[in-house]
Phi, psi and omega in degrees: 000134180285133179277142178275104179242100186271122180255340179224136179205135178244015179213165181283118181262118177259126182258123181281118181279141179271351180240140180283339180234156175294141178298157184297162186303327186295342178295324186255322183225141170300157180303133182237161181213154176220141175238114189224114185252004178280175173262191180053066190285126175275081185295339176292346172258310184300326184297342180283344182274150180282329179234125182238111180256119184237155173273114184299334180293337182249014187241131174272100185283359176261002181287159181298317181297318179298312182299325181295320188250014189297336179297333181246014176266134178244129180275129176293129175221120176273113184263343182255349179215159177220136182257155182296338182279359178280140184298335184260009185304317183291347180272352180285125181281148183301323183290346178277338184276129183245337183196190180222139175257101187289331180296314182260005177053051182228160176267136179268126184248159184271102182293343180279351179285120185295326178294322178293318177300317180297321178298316179301314184287315187278336184247297187294305183289324179298319179297319180294321177298317179298327181280356174110000179287144181240352184217155183232145170246110183268118180258170178050040181296323184255028180290350178297340177295340182285344182230346183292150178294151184302320183267003181280134179287155183268353184306319182303315183283320179297315179296322180296319180294317179299315179296323177297314179298318180298318181291322178298314180296323181289318184287318184242091186299135174086355180289149174251146184233128171247134178257146167270109185064239184070031183303328186292338186253004184301313183297319182281326190243016186300331182288349179251007186244130182253357178179153177231129175249139171224158185253153167067070175273309176248323180227137183216204180235141175294127185297339181261315185261345184062023174279154179291134181221162173268135185283130178299144182306322181297319178297319181293319179300318180295318180298318181293331174295320178294322179299317180299322178296320181291320183297336179300335182259012180056037177263126177300142181239133180244130174255121179255106177257160183238129174217155177303143185298339179276356179261058185294318182296318178298320179296319179297317179296320179293321179297318178297320180297318180291319181298325179295339178274003181077024181243141177286120182266148166212123182250120189235167170279165186304322186262002180056043183254356179234163176277113185273206188245131169234213182263348177270168181234079178293138181279132176282121182248351180276137172244120182282131177242112178261130178208169178226118186211149175273353178298138179290328183240141179296334181301334182274350183268149177302333183296338180296339178286354176284342188300309187300310178296322179295314181296323179300327179272005176094005184260160185242114178288136178236112189265137174230114178271108186289352174284340183235338185236162178270167176297137181292147179285324182275141172216293188295328184278343194238323191254139177281339180186168180231125173254127180246115180259111181236116173259347174198175179301138172294147183299316180265083185295320182296316179297320180297317181299316179293319181293320178301315179297321179297315181293319179299319179293328182288337182091354176290131185285148184238139171240118174270132177235148181074221187270118185288318177045065184260150171286164182299323180294320180292320178299320179295318178301325184268355181070039182241141175251121182254140182215132175288134180202162174207157182146197177260137183231152173231158179285121180267328178206140173219136175290161181296343178284346181279141180084035184301309177238339181198155178287137181293152177270124180265126181289161179264344179210161178138192176270122180251152188245150167232128186256135176268145177050050183223157175260113183291138178254327177217112182244136179242156179237135177283130182296135174090345179225161180269064184234126184240147175228153176262113176274338178204142182201155170261124185242177178296326183266359180145259178170179180209156172226097196278021168222170178297135178286356181250145169240128182276128176225121181052043178067015176249147178266124177249138180284126175267358179219147178290108185292331179298313180288318182300311181295317184295315185283321182283318182272357181055047183291133182285153171265139180203171177298117188270123175301126188238121182267356189266344192224145176209135183054034178076004182243156181285128179295140180217137173218158179243135172224128178251116180284160189291333189297139179085012184307311183253016178292134178294147177278124186299319185269356173212079189303337180289340181267148166258159185304321182300319182286319179296317180295317179299316184288312190270338186238298189299313181286335181286319184253102186273066177235161179305125180221136180253124183242135171280118183225123177246352180270124185298317182295315180293323178299318179296323182293313183282341179294343178282346179268114187295342182263007179247134175240124180259138179224156176272335174201162180235140184272064178231140178269152178292122178267190180222024181286105177217049177288139182211178183299327180276346179214072185273049189260141183298327182288355176266015177245126180277154178288178179297315182199188180212145180273122178231123180052043174084358181231150178276134173247139187260139178273151164302130184296324182231144180296156179275188187296338181300320182293340184256358183234029181054047180055046175060037177258324180199194184040055185293347175277353192300338184296343178295340179285354177298338179295332174297318178297317178301319181292313185286342175266008177249322181225143003284342179243130177277101184254347182218151167284176171274126177229112178266098186243123182204182181240166180303327184293352174294346177266004185278338182235146182297321182296316182288324178293318177297320177299319180297316179297323177296319180297312179302315182299317180296313182299315184288350176275354183261167179275092189240161175239092182289135177223173175276159183300319181293334176291324176294318180303317179298319178298314183296320177294323177301325181309319186278344185242350176300135182251133183235126179239139183269139174239181182294334183230021179166210184220136171264128184243123179250143170083012179275071185271317180253323173277112189238021178231136177231137183258131175231166176294142182294344179280351181269124178277154180241122178273096184293333182287323179277332182294152177229132180079017178254120184278323184164189179207164177220135177270126175238175178302326188275350180150186177261119184257117186257130179260133179246170193280340186093007175287162184297327179222131175232160179234123179252109181268126183247149171228121190269000000 
């Protein structure tokens, strides 16, 4: 049968699916698993795995990512031992404790004690259920071997564990349970077990020193015999092997070897603090940005301007201020690239030097921006020759990415660089002599732009280099289906939000009216599209609730943005990103500024909001970076000029090809951007978690195989790219043909 691989389309193609649900994960990827006990969870990676085992003590179960993937998240629970760092440690009774595990510094408890079992079910598991967990991973199942007498039979403990599992299943309907080992109880308790994990099939840890070791063949043979017994009951089996996190290639080879045995592989670091290797290939979307600043908020730093170009390409900026934080432990497992912003030497020079060497060894690409200020050893590592010089210089060569919004400023003195085995992007020549320096280059390890990429004009930052090209070429950023918050069903997303201020303000040109009434009469009732209104008045709320296209809220969870790009100031730095991470959670910005930004903060030019249409145009072409967001307050109805401006804006917006939604629907899409997980396969991409964000942008040169794809509704070609619509299922498969 010929596959439908569409490479060109000028209309929205809807593909009729023959299945009401997306096919199971096994159609596209073998079953995969991850065990991750660190905090600060990268759900854009974790979400690609079929089984996600997390330590509840380090997990925010109220986060957007957790809620998105909770059906396949398993909470770690140690049932045979308890550590002092557990919140319930002080509640453990002395009579339950039978021994001590000195290697892991934990107390060994008697799982056969009914009171202890009741405590686990009524306190520990109940708390996890309340926090949103639906599944459990029971560890230390066979720790009773650490205290039982040599001649004592194990039946007592095995039966107790089986009864415990049975009670858990009875008490908490629908929960799934994975055991760590527990081979002895499989025959008796298989009907209560949904998976078995065991450690150290090919590579493990020394039980005394916890050093990485190779597993002896005899141990492996015994483990494989246990696996065969488990497989008789169609219970999935996971093998957790341990290798140093920098041995990724070895881990991949080991995972393939384990998968061939019909076992789900996961290769982890000793402390389970990094995202290891299974059989899937989740795409790393985070880009680490290292900087050092006295600013309290990252929004005030120039590095915040990296967000928009990175997000447009589907990547997530992750900021670390070295003035307040330490260098991150994770690099190779988590980040697609590292941007280092140096305006002067970092305070901790030694740590930086070591970290730089670590990243270079990992193979993750680095982009230096602004002043590199490297030590001689660091310059040698990077293949750079630095030389103090001064004089007049001219540009001898510039790549097409140079001069994006303004020509870069070349300094007259300082340390200048010459790069070995590199492609120069900006080369300068010293006047009067035959001497050349590289101000910017693409290198084997990434690249550099050895001056600030910004030139200040009227207190605004203008890009002197195309950041889209610079980031992509230096960091070797991959192309993939980009989660897109701006478009739905091939149309530009649009929403209206009316803020609470000015609710009861009198209308100047009709004093008998209040703004709420004038707005309702002249705008809300006139334009029957989804509109979100801030309403705190009960009577007015009752009135607007009769309008099916109006949603009233007392507040909206959106931060004030700063997007006010216009014909007189068409600069990229005047566009705010989708959101920002605050206290471990993403907060979403209003996509476009409200009327205050266009009316001199409501001081004059009250007609100015009509200029927001310039912002709508410039955030649509040449790159669609924002949806249309008509955001204003009730007081916009207080003056004839501002009301007329508002009516003009509505008229302009409604003349376009738009997809009107409510404000809270946009927030859900924007949050999805940061947590959608994308994994690469040989012929396409598996996408997890695209529940509210249902559009992905690809290059128009990329064909889409609709027959092989699952959960793909269709696509539409626009000037800005090919926009693919998906079904909103938990997992979809986008098959591409290039």
